[in-house]
VORODREN-599797 format. One record per residue (C-alpha): residue number from 1; residue in three letters; x, y, z. Coordinates in nm, 2 decimals, always signed. Layout:
// residues N
 resi resn     px     py     pz
  NUM  ALA      X      Y      Z
...
//
This chain:
// residues 169
 resi resn     px     py     pz
    1  MET  +1.38  -1.31  +1.56
    2  VAL  +1.06  -1.23  +1.75
    3  GLN  +0.81  -1.50  +1.73
    4  LEU  +0.50  -1.56  +1.94
    5  SER  +0.27  -1.86  +1.93
    6  ASP  -0.03  -2.00  +2.11
    7  GLY  +0.01  -2.35  +1.95
    8  VAL  -0.25  -2.27  +1.68
    9  ILE  -0.11  -1.96  +1.51
   10  ALA  +0.22  -1.77  +1.53
   11  LEU  +0.32  -1.41  +1.48
   12  ARG  +0.66  -1.33  +1.32
   13  PRO  +0.79  -1.02  +1.16
   14  ILE  +0.68  -0.98  +0.80
   15  ALA  +0.94  -1.06  +0.54
   16  VAL  +0.96  -0.92  +0.18
   17  ALA  +0.94  -1.28  +0.07
   18  ASP  +0.58  -1.29  +0.21
   19  ALA  +0.46  -1.03  -0.05
   20  GLU  +0.35  -1.29  -0.32
   21  ALA  +0.16  -1.51  -0.08
   22  HIS  +0.00  -1.20  +0.08
   23  LEU  -0.11  -1.07  -0.26
   24  ALA  -0.25  -1.41  -0.36
   25  ALA  -0.43  -1.48  -0.03
   26  ALA  -0.57  -1.13  +0.04
   27  GLY  -0.78  -1.16  -0.27
   28  PRO  -0.85  -0.93  -0.56
   29  GLY  -0.86  -0.56  -0.47
   30  ARG  -0.77  -0.63  -0.10
   31  ALA  -0.39  -0.63  -0.09
   32  ARG  -0.25  -0.29  +0.00
   33  GLY  +0.08  -0.12  -0.07
   34  PRO  +0.23  +0.19  +0.08
   35  GLY  -0.02  +0.44  +0.22
   36  GLY  -0.30  +0.18  +0.20
   37  ALA  -0.36  +0.21  -0.17
   38  LEU  -0.45  -0.10  -0.37
   39  GLY  -0.12  -0.27  -0.44
   40  SER  +0.07  -0.45  -0.72
   41  LEU  +0.33  -0.71  -0.62
   42  GLU  +0.59  -0.43  -0.65
   43  ASP  +0.39  -0.20  -0.42
   44  VAL  +0.34  -0.47  -0.16
   45  ARG  +0.71  -0.56  -0.17
   46  ALA  +0.80  -0.19  -0.13
   47  HIS  +0.57  -0.17  +0.17
   48  PHE  +0.71  -0.48  +0.33
   49  GLU  +1.06  -0.35  +0.27
   50  LYS  +0.96  -0.04  +0.47
   51  CYS  +0.82  -0.26  +0.74
   52  VAL  +1.13  -0.47  +0.76
   53  ALA  +1.34  -0.16  +0.79
   54  SER  +1.11  -0.03  +1.07
   55  TRP  +1.16  -0.36  +1.26
   56  ALA  +1.54  -0.33  +1.21
   57  SER  +1.56  +0.03  +1.33
   58  GLY  +1.32  +0.00  +1.62
   59  GLY  +1.07  +0.22  +1.44
   60  PRO  +0.71  +0.29  +1.52
   61  GLU  +0.56  +0.01  +1.30
   62  ARG  +0.56  -0.36  +1.36
   63  LEU  +0.40  -0.56  +1.08
   64  PHE  +0.36  -0.93  +1.17
   65  ALA  +0.28  -1.22  +0.95
   66  ILE  +0.02  -1.44  +1.10
   67  THR  +0.10  -1.80  +1.03
   68  ALA  -0.07  -2.14  +1.09
   69  ASP  +0.02  -2.50  +1.03
   70  HIS  +0.36  -2.46  +1.21
   71  GLY  +0.45  -2.16  +0.99
   72  ALA  +0.36  -2.33  +0.66
   73  SER  +0.05  -2.11  +0.59
   74  LEU  +0.04  -1.73  +0.58
   75  VAL  -0.31  -1.66  +0.71
   76  GLY  -0.30  -1.28  +0.76
   77  THR  -0.12  -0.98  +0.90
   78  LEU  -0.12  -0.79  +1.22
   79  ASP  +0.00  -0.43  +1.21
   80  ILE  +0.10  -0.24  +1.53
   81  GLN  +0.16  +0.13  +1.51
   82  THR  +0.28  +0.35  +1.80
   83  SER  +0.30  +0.69  +1.63
   84  ARG  -0.04  +0.77  +1.48
   85  PHE  -0.16  +1.13  +1.52
   86  TYR  -0.48  +1.01  +1.69
   87  LEU  -0.30  +0.81  +1.96
   88  ALA  -0.24  +0.94  +2.31
   89  ALA  +0.11  +0.88  +2.47
   90  GLY  +0.15  +0.52  +2.56
   91  GLN  -0.11  +0.39  +2.31
   92  ALA  -0.06  +0.15  +2.02
   93  ASP  -0.30  +0.10  +1.73
   94  LEU  -0.35  -0.26  +1.63
   95  VAL  -0.50  -0.35  +1.29
   96  PHE  -0.56  -0.72  +1.19
   97  GLU  -0.65  -0.89  +0.87
   98  ILE  -0.72  -1.26  +0.82
   99  TYR  -0.74  -1.37  +0.46
  100  PRO  -1.08  -1.48  +0.34
  101  ALA  -1.00  -1.86  +0.32
  102  TYR  -0.90  -1.86  +0.69
  103  ARG  -1.19  -1.65  +0.84
  104  GLY  -1.44  -1.79  +1.09
  105  ARG  -1.19  -2.00  +1.29
  106  GLY  -1.11  -1.75  +1.57
  107  LEU  -0.77  -1.67  +1.43
  108  ALA  -0.82  -1.30  +1.44
  109  THR  -0.90  -1.31  +1.81
  110  LYS  -0.59  -1.53  +1.87
  111  ALA  -0.37  -1.28  +1.67
  112  VAL  -0.50  -0.98  +1.86
  113  ILE  -0.43  -1.15  +2.19
  114  LEU  -0.08  -1.25  +2.08
  115  GLY  -0.03  -0.89  +1.96
  116  CYS  -0.12  -0.76  +2.30
  117  ARG  +0.11  -1.01  +2.46
  118  TYR  +0.39  -0.88  +2.24
  119  LEU  +0.31  -0.52  +2.33
  120  ALA  +0.30  -0.60  +2.70
  121  GLY  +0.64  -0.76  +2.69
  122  SER  +0.80  -0.50  +2.47
  123  GLY  +0.71  -0.19  +2.67
  124  LEU  +0.61  -0.01  +2.35
  125  ALA  +0.27  +0.07  +2.49
  126  ASP  +0.05  +0.07  +2.80
  127  GLU  -0.28  +0.06  +2.61
  128  VAL  -0.40  -0.09  +2.28
  129  VAL  -0.65  +0.07  +2.05
  130  LEU  -0.87  -0.12  +1.80
  131  ARG  -1.06  +0.11  +1.56
  132  ILE  -1.33  -0.09  +1.40
  133  ASP  -1.60  -0.03  +1.13
  134  PRO  -1.92  -0.07  +1.34
  135  ALA  -2.08  -0.24  +1.04
  136  SER  -1.82  -0.53  +1.06
  137  SER  -1.99  -0.75  +1.32
  138  ALA  -1.70  -1.00  +1.28
  139  ALA  -1.44  -0.74  +1.38
  140  VAL  -1.66  -0.61  +1.67
  141  GLY  -1.68  -0.98  +1.78
  142  VAL  -1.30  -1.00  +1.78
  143  ALA  -1.27  -0.69  +2.00
  144  ARG  -1.52  -0.83  +2.25
  145  ARG  -1.37  -1.18  +2.26
  146  ALA  -1.03  -1.03  +2.32
  147  ARG  -1.18  -0.84  +2.61
  148  PHE  -1.15  -0.49  +2.47
  149  HIS  -1.38  -0.22  +2.60
  150  TYR  -1.58  +0.02  +2.39
  151  LEU  -1.45  +0.37  +2.43
  152  ARG  -1.62  +0.59  +2.17
  153  SER  -1.72  +0.64  +1.81
  154  SER  -1.58  +0.87  +1.55
  155  ASP  -1.68  +0.96  +1.20
  156  ASP  -1.38  +1.09  +1.00
  157  PRO  -1.44  +1.20  +0.64
  158  ALA  -1.14  +1.01  +0.53
  159  GLU  -1.20  +0.69  +0.72
  160  GLY  -1.58  +0.68  +0.78
  161  PRO  -1.74  +0.57  +1.10
  162  LEU  -1.52  +0.39  +1.35
  163  ASP  -1.59  +0.24  +1.70
  164  TRP  -1.28  +0.27  +1.93
  165  TYR  -1.21  -0.02  +2.16
  166  ILE  -0.93  -0.01  +2.42
  167  GLN  -0.75  -0.25  +2.65
  168  ALA  -0.49  -0.17  +2.91
  169  LEU  -0.18  -0.40  +2.91
//
């Protein structure tokens, strides 16, 4: 099993058994099921099953559980996608979420750095893209602390305004 750690947090492939903890920790209205819709426990389990299958088949999605306390606490998720329509060849999209109770401790930056380390070692991508809501100063701070560089802004009707940050691996 793939596992990366910096001594504070670890990344490991998501498991279906993580669904209940994810739903509880993400907070009301935050846990997502397939397609990003608000999810019930069944929806989240179905989404995690799809992610586990993608891991097993070498598919384009790698959903990591972010853990702390030597794996005892699920503190968030890190999603790596390599087949989004907006990505150029050799790029990977990275999306991070730290649950509310664990924010403000630098864990998101650590997770992004570990995600980049995973991508660099796996050969799945040569460049990482973070697409961030410019109104989220915390997420912009993660991009900067992880040494990503601002590329451009977009304003998609379905997603709203996003600032794109990139980093070569």
